[in-house]
C-alpha positions in Angstrom: -153.8 -127.7 5.1 -157.2 -128.1 3.4 -158.7 -125.6 5.9 -156.1 -123.0 4.9 -156.8 -123.5 1.2 -160.5 -123.2 1.9 -160.0 -119.8 3.7 -157.8 -118.5 0.9 -160.5 -119.6 -1.6 -163.2 -117.7 0.5 -161.2 -114.6 0.5 -160.4 -114.8 -3.2 -164.0 -115.4 -4.1 -165.1 -112.5 -2.0 -162.6 -110.1 -3.6 -163.7 -111.1 -7.1 -167.4 -110.5 -6.2 -166.5 -107.1 -4.7 -164.6 -106.0 -7.8 -167.5 -107.2 -10.0 -169.9 -105.3 -7.7 -172.2 -108.3 -7.9 -174.5 -107.3 -4.9 -176.9 -110.3 -5.2 -174.1 -112.9 -5.3 -172.2 -111.1 -2.5 -175.3 -111.3 -0.3 -175.9 -115.0 -1.0 -172.2 -115.8 -0.6 -171.9 -114.1 2.8 -175.1 -115.7 4.1 -173.8 -119.1 3.2 -170.5 -118.7 5.1 -169.8 -119.6 8.8 -170.1 -116.7 11.2 -166.4 -117.1 12.1 -165.4 -117.0 8.5 -167.3 -113.7 7.9 -165.6 -112.2 11.0 -162.3 -113.3 9.5 -163.1 -111.5 6.2 -163.9 -108.3 8.2 -160.6 -108.5 10.0 -158.7 -109.1 6.8 -160.5 -106.5 4.7 -161.4 -103.6 7.1 -162.1 -101.4 4.1 -165.1 -103.5 3.3 -166.3 -104.2 6.9 -169.5 -102.1 6.8 -170.2 -103.4 3.3 -169.9 -107.0 4.5 -172.3 -106.5 7.4 -174.7 -104.4 5.4 -175.1 -107.1 2.7 -175.9 -109.9 5.1 -179.3 -110.9 6.4 -179.9 -108.9 9.6 -180.1 -112.1 11.7 -176.7 -113.3 10.5 -175.2 -109.8 10.6 -176.1 -109.5 14.3 -174.4 -112.8 15.0 -171.2 -111.6 13.3 -171.4 -108.2 14.9 -171.5 -109.6 18.4 -168.2 -111.4 18.1 -166.2 -108.5 16.6 -163.9 -106.4 18.8 -165.2 -103.0 20.0 -163.2 -100.7 17.6 -164.5 -102.6 14.6 -168.1 -102.5 16.0 -167.8 -98.7 16.4 -166.5 -98.2 12.9 -169.3 -100.4 11.4 -172.0 -98.5 13.3 -170.5 -95.2 12.1 -170.4 -96.3 8.4 -173.8 -98.1 8.1 -176.8 -96.1 6.9 -179.2 -95.2 9.8 -181.9 -97.7 8.7 -179.3 -100.5 8.6 -177.9 -99.5 12.1 -181.5 -99.6 13.4 -182.1 -103.1 12.0 -178.8 -104.3 13.4 -179.3 -102.9 16.9 -182.8 -104.1 17.2 -181.7 -107.6 16.1 -178.9 -107.9 18.6 -179.7 -109.8 21.8 -180.5 -107.3 24.6 -177.4 -108.2 26.7 -175.0 -107.9 23.7 -176.6 -104.6 22.7 -176.2 -103.3 26.3 -172.5 -104.4 26.4 -171.8 -102.5 23.2 -173.7 -99.3 24.2 -172.1 -99.1 27.6 -168.7 -98.6 25.9 -169.9 -95.6 24.0 -170.0 -91.9 25.0 -173.4 -90.9 26.5 -174.3 -88.6 23.6 -173.8 -91.4 21.1 -175.8 -93.8 23.2 -178.7 -91.3 23.3 -178.8 -91.1 19.5 -178.6 -94.9 19.0 -181.3 -95.6 21.5 -183.6 -93.4 19.5 -183.2 -96.0 16.6 -184.6 -98.8 18.7 -188.1 -100.1 18.6 -190.1 -99.1 21.7 -190.0 -102.5 23.3 -186.2 -102.9 22.7 -185.6 -99.3 23.9 -187.4 -100.1 27.1 -185.4 -103.3 27.7 -182.1 -101.6 26.9 -182.7 -98.6 29.2 -183.7 -101.0 31.9 -180.4 -103.0 31.6 -178.3 -99.8 31.4 -179.9 -98.8 34.7 -178.1 -101.5 36.6 -174.7 -100.9 38.1 -171.7 -101.3 35.9 -170.2 -104.8 36.4 -173.4 -106.2 37.8 -175.3 -109.3 36.7 -178.1 -107.0 35.6 -175.9 -105.7 32.7 -175.3 -109.3 31.6 -178.8 -110.7 31.6 -181.1 -111.1 28.7 -184.9 -110.9 29.0 -185.3 -113.4 26.1 -186.2 -116.6 27.9 -189.1 -119.1 28.0 -191.3 -118.8 31.0 -194.0 -121.4 31.7 -196.7 -121.9 34.3 -196.6 -124.5 37.0 -200.1 -125.9 36.0 -199.3 -126.5 32.3 -199.0 -129.9 30.8 -195.9 -131.0 29.0 -197.8 -130.8 25.7 -198.7 -127.1 26.4 -195.1 -126.4 27.3 -193.8 -127.9 24.0 -196.4 -125.9 22.0 -195.3 -122.7 23.8 -191.7 -123.5 23.0 -192.5 -123.9 19.3 -194.3 -120.5 19.4 -191.8 -118.3 21.2 -188.6 -120.4 21.2 -187.2 -118.7 18.0 -186.8 -115.4 19.8 -185.3 -116.9 23.0 -181.6 -116.7 23.9 -181.7 -120.4 24.7 -184.3 -123.2 24.8 -182.0 -125.6 26.7 -183.8 -124.5 29.9 -187.3 -123.2 30.6 -188.3 -121.3 33.7 -191.4 -121.8 35.8 -193.0 -118.7 37.3 -196.3 -118.0 39.1 -198.9 -115.5 37.9 -197.0 -112.7 39.7 -193.8 -113.4 37.7 -192.0 -114.9 40.7 -189.5 -117.6 40.0 -190.4 -121.1 41.1 -187.9 -123.5 39.4 -186.1 -124.2 36.1 -186.5 -127.3 34.0 -184.0 -128.7 31.4 -185.5 -129.3 28.0 -184.4 -132.9 28.2 -186.7 -133.6 31.1 -189.6 -132.1 29.2 -189.0 -134.1 26.0 -188.7 -137.3 28.0 -191.9 -136.7 30.0 -195.3 -137.9 28.8 -197.5 -135.1 27.2 -200.2 -135.4 29.9 -197.8 -134.8 32.8 -198.0 -131.5 34.6 -195.1 -129.2 35.2 -195.6 -129.4 38.9 -194.8 -133.1 38.8 -191.5 -132.5 37.0 -189.9 -129.7 39.0 -187.5 -130.7 41.8 -186.7 -127.2 43.3 -183.0 -127.9 42.9 -182.3 -124.5 41.3 -179.6 -121.9 41.5 -180.3 -118.2 41.0 -178.3 -115.0 40.6 -179.4 -111.7 42.1 -179.6 -108.8 39.6 -177.2 -106.7 41.7 -174.6 -109.5 42.1 -171.1 -108.7 40.8 -170.4 -110.4 37.5 -167.5 -112.3 39.3 -170.2 -114.0 41.4 -171.9 -115.2 38.2 -168.5 -116.4 36.9 -167.8 -118.4 40.1 -171.4 -119.8 40.2 -171.1 -121.2 36.6 -167.7 -122.7 37.5 -169.2 -124.6 40.4 -172.3 -125.8 38.7 -173.0 -127.6 35.5 -175.4 -125.1 34.0 -175.7 -123.4 30.6 -177.9 -120.6 31.9 -179.0 -119.2 35.3 -182.1 -117.2 36.2 -181.7 -113.7 37.5 -184.1 -112.5 40.2 -184.6 -109.3 42.3 -185.3 -108.8 46.0 -189.0 -109.9 45.5 -188.0 -113.1 43.7 -189.3 -111.7 40.4 -187.6 -113.4 37.4 -186.0 -110.6 35.5 -183.9 -112.5 32.9 -181.3 -115.1 32.5 -177.5 -115.1 32.1 -176.0 -117.6 29.7 -172.6 -119.3 29.9 -171.3 -117.6 26.7 -171.8 -114.1 28.2 -170.0 -115.1 31.4 -167.1 -116.6 29.5 -166.8 -113.3 27.5 -166.7 -111.3 30.8 -164.2 -113.8 32.3 -161.9 -113.3 29.4 -162.0 -109.5 29.7 -161.4 -109.6 33.4 -158.4 -112.0 32.9 -156.9 -109.5 30.4 -157.4 -106.6 32.8 -155.8 -108.6 35.7 -152.8 -109.5 33.5 -152.3 -105.9 32.6 -152.6 -104.7 36.2 -150.2 -107.5 37.4 -147.7 -106.1 34.8 -147.8 -102.7 36.5 -150.2 -100.7 34.2 -153.8 -99.6 34.3 -156.2 -101.9 32.4 -156.5 -101.1 28.7 -160.1 -100.5 27.6 -159.2 -100.9 23.9 -156.9 -103.3 21.9 -153.3 -102.3 22.2 -152.8 -101.4 18.5 -156.0 -99.5 18.4 -155.3 -97.3 21.5 -154.1 -93.7 20.8 -150.5 -93.2 21.9 -151.3 -90.4 24.3 -154.0 -92.5 26.0 -151.6 -95.5 26.2 -149.0 -93.2 27.7 -151.4 -92.1 30.4 -152.3 -95.7 31.2 -148.7 -96.5 31.8 -147.1 -93.4 33.2 -149.1 -93.2 36.5 -147.9 -96.6 37.7 -144.3 -95.9 36.6 -144.3 -92.7 38.6 -145.7 -94.5 41.7 -143.0 -97.2 41.3 -140.3 -94.6 40.7 -141.2 -92.7 43.8 -141.2 -96.0 45.7 -137.7 -96.8 44.4 -136.5 -93.4 45.5 -137.0 -94.7 49.1 -134.3 -97.3 48.2 -131.8 -94.4 47.7 -133.0 -92.9 51.0 -132.4 -96.2 52.8 -128.9 -96.5 51.3 -128.2 -92.9 52.3 -129.1 -93.8 55.8 -126.5 -96.6 55.9 -123.9 -94.5 54.0 -121.3 -94.6 56.8 -121.5 -98.4 57.1 -121.1 -98.7 53.3 -118.1 -96.3 53.4 -116.4 -98.4 56.1 -117.1 -101.8 54.3 -117.5 -101.1 50.6 -117.9 -104.9 50.1 -121.5 -104.5 51.4 -122.5 -102.5 48.3 -121.5 -105.4 46.1 -124.4 -107.5 47.3 -127.2 -104.9 47.3 -128.5 -105.9 43.8 -128.4 -109.5 44.8 -130.4 -108.9 48.0 -133.1 -106.6 46.7 -133.6 -108.6 43.5 -134.1 -111.9 45.5 -136.6 -110.3 47.7 -138.4 -108.6 44.9 -138.5 -111.8 42.8 -139.9 -113.8 45.7 -142.5 -111.2 46.4 -143.6 -111.0 42.8 -143.8 -114.7 42.6 -146.0 -115.0 45.7 -148.3 -112.1 44.6 -148.8 -113.6 41.2 -149.7 -117.0 42.6 -152.1 -115.6 45.1 -153.8 -113.2 42.7 -154.3 -116.0 40.2 -155.6 -118.4 42.9 -158.1 -115.8 44.1 -159.2 -115.0 40.5 -160.2 -118.6 39.8 -161.8 -119.1 43.3 -159.2 -121.5 44.7 -158.7 -119.3 47.8 -160.6 -116.5 49.5 -159.9 -113.9 52.1 -161.1 -116.4 54.8 -158.1 -118.6 53.9 -155.5 -116.0 54.9 -154.2 -117.9 57.9 -153.6 -121.1 55.8 -151.9 -119.0 53.1 -149.7 -117.3 55.7 -148.6 -120.6 57.3 -147.8 -122.0 53.8 -145.8 -118.9 52.8 -143.8 -118.8 56.0 -142.7 -122.4 55.3 -142.1 -121.5 51.6 -140.2 -118.4 52.6 -137.9 -120.2 55.0 -137.2 -123.0 52.4 -136.6 -120.7 49.5 -134.6 -118.3 51.6 -132.4 -121.1 53.0 -131.7 -122.4 49.5 -130.7 -119.0 48.1 -128.8 -118.1 51.3 -126.8 -121.4 51.1 -126.0 -120.7 47.4 -124.9 -117.1 48.3 -122.7 -118.3 51.2 -121.1 -121.1 49.1 -120.4 -118.7 46.3 -118.6 -116.2 48.7 -116.6 -119.0 50.3 -115.5 -120.5 47.0 -114.7 -117.1 45.4 -112.7 -116.0 48.5 -110.5 -119.0 48.3 -109.9 -118.4 44.6 -109.5 -114.6 44.9 -108.5 -114.0 48.5 -108.7 -110.2 48.3 -112.1 -109.8 46.6 -114.2 -109.8 49.9 -111.4 -109.0 52.3 -110.2 -110.8 55.5 -113.7 -110.9 57.0 -115.2 -112.9 54.1 -116.7 -115.5 56.5 -118.8 -112.9 58.3 -119.7 -111.3 55.0 -120.9 -114.7 53.8 -123.0 -115.3 57.0 -124.5 -111.8 56.7 -125.4 -112.3 53.0 -126.9 -115.8 53.7 -129.0 -114.6 56.7 -130.1 -111.5 54.8 -131.3 -113.6 51.8 -133.2 -115.7 54.2 -134.9 -112.7 55.9 -135.5 -110.8 52.6 -137.0 -113.8 50.8 -139.2 -114.6 53.8 -140.4 -111.0 53.9 -141.0 -111.0 50.2 -143.2 -114.1 50.2 -145.2 -112.9 53.2 -145.7 -109.4 51.6 -146.5 -110.8 48.2 -149.1 -113.2 49.5 -150.8 -111.1 52.2 -151.1 -107.8 50.3 -153.5 -109.1 47.6 -155.7 -110.6 50.4 -155.6 -107.4 52.4 -156.7 -105.3 49.3 -159.5 -107.8 48.7 -160.6 -107.5 52.3 -160.7 -103.7 51.9 -162.8 -104.0 48.7 -160.1 -103.1 46.3 -158.9 -105.1 43.3 -156.2 -107.6 44.4 -154.5 -107.2 40.9 -153.4 -103.7 42.0 -150.8 -105.4 44.2 -148.9 -106.1 41.0 -145.5 -107.8 40.8 -143.7 -104.5 40.2 -145.5 -102.9 43.2 -144.6 -105.7 45.5 -141.0 -105.8 44.2 -140.6 -102.0 44.9 -141.9 -102.4 48.4 -139.7 -105.3 49.2 -136.6 -103.5 47.7 -136.8 -100.9 50.4 -137.4 -103.2 53.3 -134.8 -105.6 52.0 -132.1 -103.0 52.3 -133.1 -102.3 55.9 -132.9 -106.0 56.7 -129.6 -106.4 55.0 -127.8 -103.4 56.5 -129.2 -104.1 59.9 -127.8 -107.7 59.9 -124.5 -106.3 58.5 -124.2 -103.9 61.4 -125.0 -106.7 63.8 -122.4 -109.2 62.4 -119.7 -106.9 61.2 -119.5 -104.4 64.0 -115.7 -104.9 64.3 -115.1 -103.7 60.8 -117.8 -101.0 60.8 -116.5 -99.2 63.9 
């Protein structure tokens, strides 16, 4: 409760200062607050967002700016005076500045790059030159590099001199006179070593590197598998180009997770917050997949038309169509969601397809048997209570429904599990094999399985 009261007090104090137009006190007040509290003020009072950022010290303003969402960042940049925009962009870490600029139209990027200092402009253009989604877009050149023949005392003095402008000082990086990467050393090892000790006596060559053209997903998986706060980024010649820190990777992982969830739901990934996206743009994101799914479901009508004569002769078959196709679709959606999630977190890879296939065959048989048994029992019980509901051949109808459920659920689990892995193998995004897509595909094949079994077991009443 005390935290809530404190937040209310911050907001109230801020409003009073704004109304009094007390610029000096506003600046002092904002610089004394936590970064997260200032971001909260911006979210609660969007009419003052540029005023808040503009009245902070540039160092703290950059820290606030980097944690805001993209629409808010765009608005602030548009409203700030040019000199304030230049200060802010130059103060932003190179990787955060690049992440912001790559979301803007090219003509806007050109104008903003003109505001950068020559050195920052060179760094930004270099980062923007790497492929979208690559580690090169994530890395920052703000790291501490040391020489292999330095003493610990020289390293510590160097850290004191340049450490303030570095992304992190938790790890320092050893390079040769050509800029090639040799090893990385945690600051703990340097602090605990004697001042006279040489760097060459501390390094152990147990390092992990990222390549500048690696996919950002590779960086995500590498951080998951290793206890590191930062990783060096090298090129084909082993030149140290920059580092990637854990906070940047977590930010990317969160964005990718959101995109995957949207794709699994049967829509294109949204590149803006839901409430900020124009209605027409949101419509375009959703309508394409709905049309694809609708056309797919039309095949269901085609399949039913093919078995029209059988349905006319045994109308009872039509009663179980929703049951059959929904069971298959549900099992397929369930399997695809599980596999996509497992692939996203690195639990399985394409190489595990045979193990996944075997497990899903067993799962499909077990799940299908359970649902088939429930369907059969329901038909038997209902036929004894209401003898005319399913006709005189209710036993064969029950067997048909039970076996159909077994077949459809088995097919659903196999389709749902194998399709994401196939897409991954072909270089596509596994999340495209969304639950609605799998369900639509299984609907059509489920009808074929159902009516084929019905024709096999109910020939005497379909003739």
